[in-house]
Gaussian input, Z-matrix of N, CA and C with variables (Angstrom, degrees):
# hf/3-21g

backbone

0 1
 N
 C     1     B1
 C     2     B2     1     A1
 N     3     B3     2     A2     1     D1
 C     4     B4     3     A3     2     D2
 C     5     B5     4     A4     3     D3
 N     6     B6     5     A5     4     D4
 C     7     B7     6     A6     5     D5
 C     8     B8     7     A7     6     D6
 N     9     B9     8     A8     7     D7
 C    10    B10     9     A9     8     D8
 C    11    B11    10    A10     9     D9
 N    12    B12    11    A11    10    D10
 C    13    B13    12    A12    11    D11
 C    14    B14    13    A13    12    D12
 N    15    B15    14    A14    13    D13
 C    16    B16    15    A15    14    D14
 C    17    B17    16    A16    15    D15
 N    18    B18    17    A17    16    D16
 C    19    B19    18    A18    17    D17
 C    20    B20    19    A19    18    D18
 N    21    B21    20    A20    19    D19
 C    22    B22    21    A21    20    D20
 C    23    B23    22    A22    21    D21
 N    24    B24    23    A23    22    D22
 C    25    B25    24    A24    23    D23
 C    26    B26    25    A25    24    D24
 N    27    B27    26    A26    25    D25
 C    28    B28    27    A27    26    D26
 C    29    B29    28    A28    27    D27
 N    30    B30    29    A29    28    D28
 C    31    B31    30    A30    29    D29
 C    32    B32    31    A31    30    D30
 N    33    B33    32    A32    31    D31
 C    34    B34    33    A33    32    D32
 C    35    B35    34    A34    33    D33
 N    36    B36    35    A35    34    D34
 C    37    B37    36    A36    35    D35
 C    38    B38    37    A37    36    D36
 N    39    B39    38    A38    37    D37
 C    40    B40    39    A39    38    D38
 C    41    B41    40    A40    39    D39
 N    42    B42    41    A41    40    D40
 C    43    B43    42    A42    41    D41
 C    44    B44    43    A43    42    D42
 N    45    B45    44    A44    43    D43
 C    46    B46    45    A45    44    D44
 C    47    B47    46    A46    45    D45
 N    48    B48    47    A47    46    D46
 C    49    B49    48    A48    47    D47
 C    50    B50    49    A49    48    D48
 N    51    B51    50    A50    49    D49
 C    52    B52    51    A51    50    D50
 C    53    B53    52    A52    51    D51
 N    54    B54    53    A53    52    D52
 C    55    B55    54    A54    53    D53
 C    56    B56    55    A55    54    D54
 N    57    B57    56    A56    55    D55
 C    58    B58    57    A57    56    D56
 C    59    B59    58    A58    57    D57
 N    60    B60    59    A59    58    D58
 C    61    B61    60    A60    59    D59
 C    62    B62    61    A61    60    D60
 N    63    B63    62    A62    61    D61
 C    64    B64    63    A63    62    D62
 C    65    B65    64    A64    63    D63
 N    66    B66    65    A65    64    D64
 C    67    B67    66    A66    65    D65
 C    68    B68    67    A67    66    D66
 N    69    B69    68    A68    67    D67
 C    70    B70    69    A69    68    D68
 C    71    B71    70    A70    69    D69
 N    72    B72    71    A71    70    D70
 C    73    B73    72    A72    71    D71
 C    74    B74    73    A73    72    D72
 N    75    B75    74    A74    73    D73
 C    76    B76    75    A75    74    D74
 C    77    B77    76    A76    75    D75
 N    78    B78    77    A77    76    D76
 C    79    B79    78    A78    77    D77
 C    80    B80    79    A79    78    D78
 N    81    B81    80    A80    79    D79
 C    82    B82    81    A81    80    D80
 C    83    B83    82    A82    81    D81
 N    84    B84    83    A83    82    D82
 C    85    B85    84    A84    83    D83
 C    86    B86    85    A85    84    D84
 N    87    B87    86    A86    85    D85
 C    88    B88    87    A87    86    D86
 C    89    B89    88    A88    87    D87
 N    90    B90    89    A89    88    D88
 C    91    B91    90    A90    89    D89
 C    92    B92    91    A91    90    D90
 N    93    B93    92    A92    91    D91
 C    94    B94    93    A93    92    D92
 C    95    B95    94    A94    93    D93
 N    96    B96    95    A95    94    D94
 C    97    B97    96    A96    95    D95
 C    98    B98    97    A97    96    D96
 N    99    B99    98    A98    97    D97
 C   100   B100    99    A99    98    D98
 C   101   B101   100   A100    99    D99
 N   102   B102   101   A101   100   D100
 C   103   B103   102   A102   101   D101
 C   104   B104   103   A103   102   D102
 N   105   B105   104   A104   103   D103
 C   106   B106   105   A105   104   D104
 C   107   B107   106   A106   105   D105
 N   108   B108   107   A107   106   D106
 C   109   B109   108   A108   107   D107
 C   110   B110   109   A109   108   D108
 N   111   B111   110   A110   109   D109
 C   112   B112   111   A111   110   D110
 C   113   B113   112   A112   111   D111
 N   114   B114   113   A113   112   D112
 C   115   B115   114   A114   113   D113
 C   116   B116   115   A115   114   D114
 N   117   B117   116   A116   115   D115
 C   118   B118   117   A117   116   D116
 C   119   B119   118   A118   117   D117
 N   120   B120   119   A119   118   D118
 C   121   B121   120   A120   119   D119
 C   122   B122   121   A121   120   D120
 N   123   B123   122   A122   121   D121
 C   124   B124   123   A123   122   D122
 C   125   B125   124   A124   123   D123
 N   126   B126   125   A125   124   D124
 C   127   B127   126   A126   125   D125
 C   128   B128   127   A127   126   D126
 N   129   B129   128   A128   127   D127
 C   130   B130   129   A129   128   D128
 C   131   B131   130   A130   129   D129
 N   132   B132   131   A131   130   D130
 C   133   B133   132   A132   131   D131
 C   134   B134   133   A133   132   D132
 N   135   B135   134   A134   133   D133
 C   136   B136   135   A135   134   D134
 C   137   B137   136   A136   135   D135
 N   138   B138   137   A137   136   D136
 C   139   B139   138   A138   137   D137
 C   140   B140   139   A139   138   D138
 N   141   B141   140   A140   139   D139
 C   142   B142   141   A141   140   D140
 C   143   B143   142   A142   141   D141
 N   144   B144   143   A143   142   D142
 C   145   B145   144   A144   143   D143
 C   146   B146   145   A145   144   D144
 N   147   B147   146   A146   145   D145
 C   148   B148   147   A147   146   D146
 C   149   B149   148   A148   147   D147
 N   150   B150   149   A149   148   D148
 C   151   B151   150   A150   149   D149
 C   152   B152   151   A151   150   D150
 N   153   B153   152   A152   151   D151
 C   154   B154   153   A153   152   D152
 C   155   B155   154   A154   153   D153
 N   156   B156   155   A155   154   D154
 C   157   B157   156   A156   155   D155
 C   158   B158   157   A157   156   D156
 N   159   B159   158   A158   157   D157
 C   160   B160   159   A159   158   D158
 C   161   B161   160   A160   159   D159
 N   162   B162   161   A161   160   D160
 C   163   B163   162   A162   161   D161
 C   164   B164   163   A163   162   D162
 N   165   B165   164   A164   163   D163
 C   166   B166   165   A165   164   D164
 C   167   B167   166   A166   165   D165
 N   168   B168   167   A167   166   D166
 C   169   B169   168   A168   167   D167
 C   170   B170   169   A169   168   D168
 N   171   B171   170   A170   169   D169
 C   172   B172   171   A171   170   D170
 C   173   B173   172   A172   171   D171
 N   174   B174   173   A173   172   D172
 C   175   B175   174   A174   173   D173
 C   176   B176   175   A175   174   D174
 N   177   B177   176   A176   175   D175
 C   178   B178   177   A177   176   D176
 C   179   B179   178   A178   177   D177
 N   180   B180   179   A179   178   D178
 C   181   B181   180   A180   179   D179
 C   182   B182   181   A181   180   D180
 N   183   B183   182   A182   181   D181
 C   184   B184   183   A183   182   D182
 C   185   B185   184   A184   183   D183
 N   186   B186   185   A185   184   D184
 C   187   B187   186   A186   185   D185
 C   188   B188   187   A187   186   D186
 N   189   B189   188   A188   187   D187
 C   190   B190   189   A189   188   D188
 C   191   B191   190   A190   189   D189
 N   192   B192   191   A191   190   D190
 C   193   B193   192   A192   191   D191
 C   194   B194   193   A193   192   D192
 N   195   B195   194   A194   193   D193
 C   196   B196   195   A195   194   D194
 C   197   B197   196   A196   195   D195
 N   198   B198   197   A197   196   D196
 C   199   B199   198   A198   197   D197
 C   200   B200   199   A199   198   D198
 N   201   B201   200   A200   199   D199
 C   202   B202   201   A201   200   D200
 C   203   B203   202   A202   201   D201
 N   204   B204   203   A203   202   D202
 C   205   B205   204   A204   203   D203
 C   206   B206   205   A205   204   D204
 N   207   B207   206   A206   205   D205
 C   208   B208   207   A207   206   D206
 C   209   B209   208   A208   207   D207
 N   210   B210   209   A209   208   D208
 C   211   B211   210   A210   209   D209
 C   212   B212   211   A211   210   D210
 N   213   B213   212   A212   211   D211
 C   214   B214   213   A213   212   D212
 C   215   B215   214   A214   213   D213
 N   216   B216   215   A215   214   D214
 C   217   B217   216   A216   215   D215
 C   218   B218   217   A217   216   D216
 N   219   B219   218   A218   217   D217
 C   220   B220   219   A219   218   D218
 C   221   B221   220   A220   219   D219
 N   222   B222   221   A221   220   D220
 C   223   B223   222   A222   221   D221
 C   224   B224   223   A223   222   D222
 N   225   B225   224   A224   223   D223
 C   226   B226   225   A225   224   D224
 C   227   B227   226   A226   225   D225
 N   228   B228   227   A227   226   D226
 C   229   B229   228   A228   227   D227
 C   230   B230   229   A229   228   D228
 N   231   B231   230   A230   229   D229
 C   232   B232   231   A231   230   D230
 C   233   B233   232   A232   231   D231
 N   234   B234   233   A233   232   D232
 C   235   B235   234   A234   233   D233
 C   236   B236   235   A235   234   D234
 N   237   B237   236   A236   235   D235
 C   238   B238   237   A237   236   D236
 C   239   B239   238   A238   237   D237
 N   240   B240   239   A239   238   D238
 C   241   B241   240   A240   239   D239
 C   242   B242   241   A241   240   D240
 N   243   B243   242   A242   241   D241
 C   244   B244   243   A243   242   D242
 C   245   B245   244   A244   243   D243
 N   246   B246   245   A245   244   D244
 C   247   B247   246   A246   245   D245
 C   248   B248   247   A247   246   D246
 N   249   B249   248   A248   247   D247
 C   250   B250   249   A249   248   D248
 C   251   B251   250   A250   249   D249
 N   252   B252   251   A251   250   D250
 C   253   B253   252   A252   251   D251
 C   254   B254   253   A253   252   D252
 N   255   B255   254   A254   253   D253
 C   256   B256   255   A255   254   D254
 C   257   B257   256   A256   255   D255
 N   258   B258   257   A257   256   D256
 C   259   B259   258   A258   257   D257
 C   260   B260   259   A259   258   D258
 N   261   B261   260   A260   259   D259
 C   262   B262   261   A261   260   D260
 C   263   B263   262   A262   261   D261
 N   264   B264   263   A263   262   D262
 C   265   B265   264   A264   263   D263
 C   266   B266   265   A265   264   D264
 N   267   B267   266   A266   265   D265
 C   268   B268   267   A267   266   D266
 C   269   B269   268   A268   267   D267
 N   270   B270   269   A269   268   D268
 C   271   B271   270   A270   269   D269
 C   272   B272   271   A271   270   D270
 N   273   B273   272   A272   271   D271
 C   274   B274   273   A273   272   D272
 C   275   B275   274   A274   273   D273

   B1=1.4424
   B2=1.5318
   B3=1.3394
   B4=1.4658
   B5=1.5287
   B6=1.3277
   B7=1.4565
   B8=1.5222
   B9=1.3234
   B10=1.4683
   B11=1.5159
   B12=1.3300
   B13=1.4663
   B14=1.5291
   B15=1.3220
   B16=1.4573
   B17=1.5201
   B18=1.3182
   B19=1.4645
   B20=1.5215
   B21=1.3415
   B22=1.4680
   B23=1.5234
   B24=1.3177
   B25=1.4579
   B26=1.5262
   B27=1.3216
   B28=1.4671
   B29=1.5277
   B30=1.3241
   B31=1.4624
   B32=1.5296
   B33=1.3335
   B34=1.4621
   B35=1.5222
   B36=1.3284
   B37=1.4593
   B38=1.5210
   B39=1.3153
   B40=1.4695
   B41=1.5314
   B42=1.3239
   B43=1.4628
   B44=1.5316
   B45=1.3288
   B46=1.4652
   B47=1.5290
   B48=1.3295
   B49=1.4665
   B50=1.5230
   B51=1.3261
   B52=1.4616
   B53=1.5223
   B54=1.3264
   B55=1.4610
   B56=1.5206
   B57=1.3190
   B58=1.4578
   B59=1.5247
   B60=1.3197
   B61=1.4592
   B62=1.5168
   B63=1.3276
   B64=1.4682
   B65=1.5197
   B66=1.3307
   B67=1.4633
   B68=1.5189
   B69=1.3341
   B70=1.4589
   B71=1.5268
   B72=1.3270
   B73=1.4616
   B74=1.5260
   B75=1.3270
   B76=1.4630
   B77=1.5240
   B78=1.3310
   B79=1.4565
   B80=1.5122
   B81=1.3231
   B82=1.4616
   B83=1.5244
   B84=1.2990
   B85=1.4558
   B86=1.5247
   B87=1.3255
   B88=1.4561
   B89=1.5245
   B90=1.3141
   B91=1.4567
   B92=1.5262
   B93=1.3199
   B94=1.4587
   B95=1.5171
   B96=1.3211
   B97=1.4631
   B98=1.5272
   B99=1.2965
   B100=1.4707
   B101=1.5246
   B102=1.3246
   B103=1.4612
   B104=1.5234
   B105=1.3228
   B106=1.4577
   B107=1.5237
   B108=1.3135
   B109=1.4590
   B110=1.5240
   B111=1.3367
   B112=1.4627
   B113=1.5254
   B114=1.3254
   B115=1.4611
   B116=1.5208
   B117=1.3232
   B118=1.4534
   B119=1.5328
   B120=1.3385
   B121=1.4646
   B122=1.5237
   B123=1.3122
   B124=1.4611
   B125=1.5198
   B126=1.3298
   B127=1.4605
   B128=1.5275
   B129=1.3271
   B130=1.4627
   B131=1.5243
   B132=1.3180
   B133=1.4598
   B134=1.5220
   B135=1.3198
   B136=1.4643
   B137=1.5169
   B138=1.3208
   B139=1.4637
   B140=1.5233
   B141=1.3320
   B142=1.4623
   B143=1.5266
   B144=1.3292
   B145=1.4668
   B146=1.5183
   B147=1.3228
   B148=1.4623
   B149=1.5318
   B150=1.3227
   B151=1.4578
   B152=1.5127
   B153=1.3249
   B154=1.4580
   B155=1.5192
   B156=1.3256
   B157=1.4641
   B158=1.5231
   B159=1.3450
   B160=1.4638
   B161=1.5282
   B162=1.3175
   B163=1.4645
   B164=1.5230
   B165=1.3382
   B166=1.4750
   B167=1.5344
   B168=1.3228
   B169=1.4732
   B170=1.5206
   B171=1.3278
   B172=1.4642
   B173=1.5223
   B174=1.3360
   B175=1.4679
   B176=1.5264
   B177=1.3321
   B178=1.4689
   B179=1.5236
   B180=1.3246
   B181=1.4714
   B182=1.5216
   B183=1.3325
   B184=1.4595
   B185=1.5227
   B186=1.3222
   B187=1.4612
   B188=1.5268
   B189=1.3336
   B190=1.4584
   B191=1.5298
   B192=1.3363
   B193=1.4646
   B194=1.5208
   B195=1.3174
   B196=1.4597
   B197=1.5200
   B198=1.3257
   B199=1.4590
   B200=1.5289
   B201=1.3281
   B202=1.4689
   B203=1.5255
   B204=1.3195
   B205=1.4633
   B206=1.5281
   B207=1.3332
   B208=1.4707
   B209=1.5298
   B210=1.3164
   B211=1.4601
   B212=1.5242
   B213=1.3371
   B214=1.4640
   B215=1.5222
   B216=1.3293
   B217=1.4627
   B218=1.5261
   B219=1.3318
   B220=1.4615
   B221=1.5233
   B222=1.3309
   B223=1.4658
   B224=1.5239
   B225=1.3232
   B226=1.4623
   B227=1.5242
   B228=1.3202
   B229=1.4599
   B230=1.5184
   B231=1.3239
   B232=1.4538
   B233=1.5243
   B234=1.3317
   B235=1.4649
   B236=1.5189
   B237=1.3186
   B238=1.4677
   B239=1.5221
   B240=1.3340
   B241=1.4675
   B242=1.5246
   B243=1.3242
   B244=1.4647
   B245=1.5230
   B246=1.3247
   B247=1.4653
   B248=1.5268
   B249=1.3289
   B250=1.4598
   B251=1.5241
   B252=1.3289
   B253=1.4647
   B254=1.5293
   B255=1.3227
   B256=1.4556
   B257=1.5184
   B258=1.3397
   B259=1.4582
   B260=1.5241
   B261=1.3254
   B262=1.4531
   B263=1.5191
   B264=1.3448
   B265=1.4534
   B266=1.5088
   B267=1.3176
   B268=1.4697
   B269=1.5200
   B270=1.3333
   B271=1.4669
   B272=1.5214
   B273=1.3294
   B274=1.4691
   B275=1.5033
   A1=110.91
   A2=115.63
   A3=119.13
   A4=110.62
   A5=116.60
   A6=119.68
   A7=110.63
   A8=116.54
   A9=120.10
   A10=111.56
   A11=116.27
   A12=119.59
   A13=110.96
   A14=117.27
   A15=121.12
   A16=111.65
   A17=116.77
   A18=120.60
   A19=110.55
   A20=117.42
   A21=120.33
   A22=111.11
   A23=116.55
   A24=120.24
   A25=110.88
   A26=117.20
   A27=120.18
   A28=111.46
   A29=116.78
   A30=120.17
   A31=111.30
   A32=116.52
   A33=119.65
   A34=110.57
   A35=117.51
   A36=121.08
   A37=112.34
   A38=116.27
   A39=120.15
   A40=110.16
   A41=116.99
   A42=121.86
   A43=111.34
   A44=116.81
   A45=120.81
   A46=110.40
   A47=117.15
   A48=120.53
   A49=112.58
   A50=117.16
   A51=120.62
   A52=110.56
   A53=117.07
   A54=118.91
   A55=112.29
   A56=116.97
   A57=119.83
   A58=110.40
   A59=116.92
   A60=120.82
   A61=112.65
   A62=117.13
   A63=120.45
   A64=110.44
   A65=117.01
   A66=120.74
   A67=111.37
   A68=117.09
   A69=119.47
   A70=111.49
   A71=116.75
   A72=121.02
   A73=111.67
   A74=116.24
   A75=119.49
   A76=112.88
   A77=116.98
   A78=120.14
   A79=114.17
   A80=117.64
   A81=119.72
   A82=109.67
   A83=115.94
   A84=121.90
   A85=107.73
   A86=117.12
   A87=120.95
   A88=110.32
   A89=116.55
   A90=122.83
   A91=112.74
   A92=118.35
   A93=121.59
   A94=112.82
   A95=117.65
   A96=120.90
   A97=108.66
   A98=116.75
   A99=123.97
   A100=112.98
   A101=117.93
   A102=121.45
   A103=109.14
   A104=116.88
   A105=123.47
   A106=109.28
   A107=115.74
   A108=119.93
   A109=110.43
   A110=117.00
   A111=119.55
   A112=112.07
   A113=117.74
   A114=119.90
   A115=111.68
   A116=117.41
   A117=120.99
   A118=110.79
   A119=117.48
   A120=119.54
   A121=113.31
   A122=118.27
   A123=121.18
   A124=111.77
   A125=115.31
   A126=121.01
   A127=111.94
   A128=117.66
   A129=120.56
   A130=111.68
   A131=117.14
   A132=121.10
   A133=110.70
   A134=116.96
   A135=121.04
   A136=110.86
   A137=116.92
   A138=120.39
   A139=111.29
   A140=117.85
   A141=120.97
   A142=111.01
   A143=116.97
   A144=120.60
   A145=110.37
   A146=117.03
   A147=120.66
   A148=110.64
   A149=117.88
   A150=121.41
   A151=114.15
   A152=118.02
   A153=122.71
   A154=112.08
   A155=117.73
   A156=123.15
   A157=108.73
   A158=117.13
   A159=121.49
   A160=113.89
   A161=118.95
   A162=121.86
   A163=110.37
   A164=117.76
   A165=120.52
   A166=113.85
   A167=117.63
   A168=120.01
   A169=110.07
   A170=116.63
   A171=120.64
   A172=110.37
   A173=117.23
   A174=120.65
   A175=110.87
   A176=117.16
   A177=120.26
   A178=111.48
   A179=116.42
   A180=120.24
   A181=111.10
   A182=116.79
   A183=120.34
   A184=111.40
   A185=116.52
   A186=120.18
   A187=110.62
   A188=116.54
   A189=119.67
   A190=111.02
   A191=116.75
   A192=120.83
   A193=111.90
   A194=117.60
   A195=120.61
   A196=112.24
   A197=118.81
   A198=120.81
   A199=114.44
   A200=119.04
   A201=119.91
   A202=114.91
   A203=117.80
   A204=120.86
   A205=110.52
   A206=116.82
   A207=118.89
   A208=110.90
   A209=115.67
   A210=121.30
   A211=111.88
   A212=117.86
   A213=118.72
   A214=111.27
   A215=118.16
   A216=120.64
   A217=109.86
   A218=117.04
   A219=120.80
   A220=110.60
   A221=117.62
   A222=120.82
   A223=111.65
   A224=117.36
   A225=119.94
   A226=110.87
   A227=117.53
   A228=121.35
   A229=112.36
   A230=116.25
   A231=120.83
   A232=110.86
   A233=116.90
   A234=120.65
   A235=112.10
   A236=117.19
   A237=120.65
   A238=110.12
   A239=117.19
   A240=120.27
   A241=110.88
   A242=117.41
   A243=120.16
   A244=111.99
   A245=117.38
   A246=119.12
   A247=111.71
   A248=117.10
   A249=119.02
   A250=111.89
   A251=116.82
   A252=119.94
   A253=110.18
   A254=117.27
   A255=119.77
   A256=112.39
   A257=117.83
   A258=119.51
   A259=111.56
   A260=116.59
   A261=121.18
   A262=111.91
   A263=116.22
   A264=121.46
   A265=109.25
   A266=116.67
   A267=120.96
   A268=108.58
   A269=115.40
   A270=121.60
   A271=108.33
   A272=115.91
   A273=119.54
   A274=109.87
   D1=-40.86
   D2=179.45
   D3=-65.21
   D4=-33.55
   D5=178.87
   D6=-64.52
   D7=-43.66
   D8=178.33
   D9=-62.85
   D10=-45.15
   D11=178.79
   D12=-61.69
   D13=-39.72
   D14=178.50
   D15=-64.65
   D16=-43.56
   D17=179.82
   D18=-66.99
   D19=-42.38
   D20=178.30
   D21=-64.07
   D22=-38.43
   D23=178.73
   D24=-66.81
   D25=-40.88
   D26=176.57
   D27=-63.76
   D28=-42.67
   D29=178.62
   D30=-63.84
   D31=-41.59
   D32=178.10
   D33=-65.62
   D34=-38.46
   D35=177.39
   D36=-63.61
   D37=-41.80
   D38=177.55
   D39=-65.64
   D40=-43.39
   D41=179.20
   D42=-59.55
   D43=-49.81
   D44=179.85
   D45=-66.13
   D46=-38.77
   D47=178.73
   D48=-64.29
   D49=-39.54
   D50=178.34
   D51=-64.32
   D52=-46.43
   D53=179.91
   D54=-68.99
   D55=-31.01
   D56=174.04
   D57=-65.10
   D58=-44.38
   D59=178.88
   D60=-64.71
   D61=-41.20
   D62=177.90
   D63=-63.54
   D64=-42.36
   D65=179.95
   D66=-64.99
   D67=-40.91
   D68=177.70
   D69=-67.45
   D70=-38.01
   D71=-179.05
   D72=-65.99
   D73=-41.79
   D74=-178.97
   D75=-82.02
   D76=-11.75
   D77=178.39
   D78=80.04
   D79=12.13
   D80=-179.82
   D81=-83.81
   D82=147.60
   D83=-179.90
   D84=-107.14
   D85=96.44
   D86=-179.41
   D87=-131.13
   D88=-164.75
   D89=-174.09
   D90=-61.64
   D91=-35.08
   D92=-173.44
   D93=-74.96
   D94=-26.77
   D95=-177.45
   D96=-74.06
   D97=130.72
   D98=178.73
   D99=59.46
   D100=35.09
   D101=177.57
   D102=-77.68
   D103=121.92
   D104=177.55
   D105=-128.42
   D106=172.17
   D107=179.35
   D108=-64.47
   D109=-35.95
   D110=-178.26
   D111=-66.08
   D112=-29.77
   D113=176.29
   D114=-73.13
   D115=-25.88
   D116=-179.08
   D117=-82.02
   D118=-46.41
   D119=-175.45
   D120=-95.22
   D121=-10.19
   D122=178.57
   D123=99.89
   D124=151.97
   D125=-176.16
   D126=-70.08
   D127=-40.03
   D128=-178.60
   D129=-65.16
   D130=-42.79
   D131=178.58
   D132=-66.46
   D133=-38.46
   D134=178.65
   D135=-63.12
   D136=-44.74
   D137=179.41
   D138=-67.68
   D139=-32.84
   D140=177.39
   D141=-67.31
   D142=-38.81
   D143=178.37
   D144=-65.59
   D145=-44.24
   D146=-179.53
   D147=-69.15
   D148=-38.26
   D149=179.68
   D150=-69.63
   D151=-18.71
   D152=-179.62
   D153=-70.90
   D154=-27.27
   D155=-177.12
   D156=-92.61
   D157=139.10
   D158=-178.49
   D159=-97.41
   D160=-23.47
   D161=-176.41
   D162=-74.23
   D163=126.71
   D164=-177.17
   D165=-64.34
   D166=-34.76
   D167=-179.71
   D168=-65.36
   D169=-43.28
   D170=179.56
   D171=-68.91
   D172=-37.32
   D173=178.22
   D174=-61.75
   D175=-43.27
   D176=179.57
   D177=-65.23
   D178=-40.10
   D179=178.83
   D180=-66.11
   D181=-44.42
   D182=178.50
   D183=-66.33
   D184=-36.36
   D185=178.22
   D186=-60.74
   D187=-44.11
   D188=177.74
   D189=-66.40
   D190=-45.03
   D191=-177.25
   D192=-63.13
   D193=-41.94
   D194=-174.47
   D195=-82.88
   D196=-40.56
   D197=-172.78
   D198=-98.66
   D199=-27.57
   D200=-171.33
   D201=-112.26
   D202=-36.50
   D203=-174.56
   D204=-70.95
   D205=133.17
   D206=175.37
   D207=-62.07
   D208=148.05
   D209=-174.35
   D210=-64.51
   D211=-34.10
   D212=-178.50
   D213=-68.16
   D214=-30.66
   D215=176.55
   D216=-69.08
   D217=-38.00
   D218=174.90
   D219=-61.13
   D220=-45.06
   D221=-179.89
   D222=-65.33
   D223=-40.97
   D224=178.42
   D225=-64.71
   D226=-42.46
   D227=177.69
   D228=-63.56
   D229=-42.29
   D230=177.74
   D231=-62.94
   D232=-40.54
   D233=178.20
   D234=-63.17
   D235=-42.04
   D236=179.18
   D237=-65.47
   D238=-43.18
   D239=179.07
   D240=-62.00
   D241=-44.25
   D242=179.27
   D243=-64.73
   D244=-37.94
   D245=177.43
   D246=-67.79
   D247=-36.86
   D248=176.38
   D249=-66.90
   D250=-38.13
   D251=176.36
   D252=-64.48
   D253=-39.22
   D254=-179.93
   D255=-67.80
   D256=-24.61
   D257=175.23
   D258=-72.29
   D259=-32.93
   D260=-177.20
   D261=-83.25
   D262=-46.22
   D263=-176.49
   D264=-92.88
   D265=121.26
   D266=179.48
   D267=-105.66
   D268=130.00
   D269=175.46
   D270=-101.42
   D271=122.65
   D272=179.79
   D273=-110.63

């Protein structure tokens, strides 16, 4: 199951990354350009998630991940992590 989720996440990351690149190349301003997690879940929810954690190192990392990192990079990273977990954990 983790392998499927990892592959689907990688495919979604590639799909979003391709459309992001096409939009940037053509200069059009649409949904794919500057897509981040905070645009998907909303600014208030993003700030609530970051405010829930007290450690400054984790807050800075989450701040970058939620507000600055492009969404396709998040999906690609999630896919790689899920595929690595599926290599370690075997379901019989």
